[in-house]
Structures are given as structure tokens and as C-alpha cells.
C-alpha positions as CSV (number, residue, x, y, z in Angstrom):
1,M,3.8,-16.9,13.9
2,G,5.8,-16.1,17.1
3,T,9.5,-15.6,16.3
4,N,9.0,-15.3,12.6
5,G,6.9,-12.1,13.2
6,S,9.9,-10.0,14.0
7,T,11.7,-11.0,10.8
8,M,8.7,-10.1,8.7
9,L,8.6,-6.6,10.3
10,E,12.3,-6.0,9.7
11,P,11.8,-4.5,6.2
12,L,9.5,-1.9,7.7
13,R,12.4,-0.2,9.3
14,Q,14.3,0.1,6.1
15,G,12.1,2.6,4.2
16,L,11.8,2.2,0.4
17,P,13.9,-0.3,-1.4
18,P,17.2,1.3,-2.7
19,I,16.1,2.3,-6.2
20,D,17.4,5.2,-8.2
21,P,14.4,7.5,-8.7
22,S,15.9,8.8,-12.0
23,A,15.6,5.2,-13.4
24,V,11.8,5.2,-13.1
25,S,10.4,4.5,-16.5
26,S,6.7,5.0,-15.7
27,S,4.6,6.2,-12.8
28,A,1.0,6.9,-12.1
29,S,-1.1,7.8,-9.1
30,C,-4.7,8.4,-8.1
31,A,-6.4,9.9,-5.1
32,L,-8.9,7.7,-3.4
33,P,-12.0,8.8,-1.4
34,A,-12.3,7.8,2.3
35,R,-14.9,5.2,1.4
36,F,-14.6,1.4,1.0
37,E,-15.7,1.7,-2.7
38,A,-12.2,3.2,-3.1
39,V,-10.8,-0.4,-3.1
40,R,-12.7,-1.2,-6.3
41,G,-11.5,2.1,-7.9
42,A,-7.9,1.3,-6.9
43,R,-8.2,-2.1,-8.6
44,Q,-9.6,-0.6,-11.8
45,F,-6.8,2.0,-11.8
46,T,-4.3,-0.8,-11.3
47,R,-5.8,-2.8,-14.2
48,S,-5.7,0.1,-16.6
49,T,-2.2,1.2,-15.6
50,L,-0.7,-2.3,-15.8
51,G,-2.5,-2.7,-19.2
52,R,-0.8,0.5,-20.5
53,W,2.6,-0.8,-19.2
54,E,2.0,-4.2,-20.8
55,L,2.0,-5.9,-17.4
56,G,-1.5,-7.1,-17.5
57,H,-0.3,-10.7,-16.7
58,R,0.8,-9.5,-13.2
59,F,-2.7,-8.0,-12.4
60,D,-3.9,-10.7,-10.1
61,D,-1.1,-10.6,-7.6
62,V,-0.6,-6.8,-7.8
63,S,-4.4,-6.2,-7.5
64,L,-4.6,-8.4,-4.4
65,V,-1.8,-6.4,-2.7
66,V,-3.2,-3.0,-3.8
67,S,-6.6,-4.1,-2.4
68,E,-5.0,-5.0,1.0
69,L,-2.9,-1.8,1.2
70,V,-5.9,0.4,0.4
71,T,-8.2,-1.5,2.8
72,N,-5.6,-1.2,5.6
73,A,-5.3,2.6,4.9
74,L,-9.1,3.1,5.0
75,R,-9.7,0.8,8.0
76,H,-6.8,1.8,10.3
77,A,-5.2,5.1,9.1
78,L,-8.1,7.6,8.8
79,P,-9.3,9.7,11.7
80,D,-12.8,9.2,12.9
81,E,-15.7,10.6,10.7
82,S,-16.3,13.7,12.8
83,S,-12.8,15.1,12.3
84,V,-12.4,13.9,8.7
85,T,-15.3,15.7,7.1
86,V,-14.2,19.3,7.7
87,H,-10.6,18.5,7.0
88,A,-11.2,16.4,3.9
89,A,-13.4,19.0,2.3
90,A,-10.6,21.5,2.3
91,H,-7.8,19.2,1.1
92,E,-7.3,16.3,-1.4
93,P,-8.6,12.8,-0.4
94,P,-6.5,11.4,2.4
95,V,-5.4,8.2,0.7
96,R,-3.4,8.0,-2.5
97,L,-2.2,5.1,-4.6
98,H,1.1,5.3,-6.5
99,L,2.3,2.7,-9.1
100,M,5.9,3.1,-10.2
101,R,7.7,0.9,-12.8
102,W,11.4,0.4,-13.3
103,Q,13.0,-1.9,-15.9
104,S,12.8,-4.9,-13.6
105,R,10.6,-3.8,-10.7
106,L,7.1,-2.5,-9.9
107,V,6.3,-0.7,-6.7
108,C,2.8,-0.1,-5.3
109,A,2.7,2.5,-2.6
110,V,-0.3,3.8,-0.6
111,R,-0.1,7.1,1.2
112,D,-2.3,7.8,4.2
113,P,-2.5,10.4,7.0
114,S,-1.5,8.2,9.9
115,H,2.0,8.1,11.5
116,D,1.3,4.7,13.0
117,G,3.1,1.8,11.2
118,P,1.1,-1.2,10.0
119,A,0.8,-3.9,12.6
120,E,0.6,-7.6,12.0
121,R,-1.6,-10.1,13.9
122,E,0.4,-11.9,16.6
123,S,-1.2,-15.4,17.0
124,E,-2.2,-18.2,14.8
125,E,-5.9,-17.8,15.8
126,D,-5.8,-14.3,14.3
127,F,-5.0,-15.8,10.9
128,A,-8.3,-17.7,11.0
129,A,-10.2,-14.4,11.3
130,E,-11.9,-12.9,8.3
131,S,-9.9,-9.7,8.7
132,G,-6.4,-9.0,9.8
133,R,-4.6,-11.1,7.2
134,G,-3.7,-8.2,5.0
135,L,0.0,-7.9,5.8
136,F,0.4,-11.7,5.6
137,L,-1.1,-11.6,2.1
138,V,1.0,-8.6,1.1
139,D,4.1,-10.5,2.3
140,S,3.0,-13.7,0.5
141,F,2.2,-12.1,-2.9
142,S,4.9,-9.4,-3.2
143,D,8.7,-9.7,-3.3
144,G,9.1,-7.3,-0.3
145,W,7.2,-4.6,1.5
146,G,7.7,-1.9,4.1
147,W,6.7,1.6,5.2
148,H,8.2,4.9,6.0
149,P,6.9,8.2,7.4
150,L,6.4,11.1,5.0
151,A,9.1,13.8,5.2
152,G,8.9,17.6,5.4
153,S,5.5,19.2,5.7
154,L,3.6,16.1,4.6
155,R,1.7,14.2,7.3
156,G,1.3,10.5,7.4
157,K,3.2,7.5,5.9
158,V,3.6,5.4,2.8
159,V,3.2,1.6,2.8
160,W,4.8,0.0,-0.2
161,A,5.1,-3.4,-1.9
162,L,7.7,-4.4,-4.4
163,F,7.3,-6.8,-7.3
164,R,10.1,-8.2,-9.4
165,L,9.4,-8.2,-13.2
166,G,10.7,-10.6,-15.8
């Protein structure tokens, strides 16, 4: 990966793609529990939402990317169990999936409580590992991705992936 790694990380510094929020034709979101079964729930939510939007033919690619983004949030962005139980009981689940549709674009965004940006694996050997290929897959199956910190009183970040439609 070497020199190519920095080019793949470039979109991370750019925040969300320049899209007019008033042009959103549809959006849906769901809160996900801090458990790995949440990945299955995120896929089911994605299937039903894309079906309603008549985008079921895009489910395979979108579902794969959603699974990776949610898995990364659960694996890397949540505090350890001892501090999450008390905090999570008082507030909504810490991970949230958003699907937004424009005329020619679909954005999947996963919100989590960590301020740390997603990190890619550095070496070729890492890509042979069973885990750690998530961002590589997100980059391969989407038309662009990135992340940005949440603003104002919200804590954490949003990692997003963009799909061109049509």
C-alpha cells in the first residue's frame, strides 16, 4: 500500500461531500446497540430502507459497506465495557446509522462516540489478516468515503460512504 495510503486518506480531511441538505429526497436512521448483533440489525434496516426507496438492486454493495462501518464503530470507537454501561443506560445507544438519498446519490453515515479518525492498515501483510480490511472494502465498494468530527455539543464523529445512483 505504501504511498497510495496517503491518497486514500485524503478524503477524510474533507468532511462530507458538498451536497445541498435541502435537496435530500429521503433519509432514515436507526440507533444500534453496542453489541455485534447490531451489524445484522444494520443490514436488515438497510435492506428495508433501500427497498422502500426502490434501490434494492444496490443492497449488496451498500450492505457490505454499512456492515464494515458499523463493525468499525463497535470494535474501535466504543469505550471499554466498565465505562459504557452506566453512560449508555442514561443515553441513547452510542452508534447510529443514517441513510440519506439524493436524486443521484446515496450516503451511508455511521455516528460513534470516538473523536479518533478511522485508521487504515499500513502493510500488505495486514491485508491478509481476517480483520482490518474494512476501510479497504469501503473504498473499493463505494464511490467515496470520509469522516468528520461532530459539531457543537455532540461528542464523537461520523464516518460516511457515498454511492452514485443511476
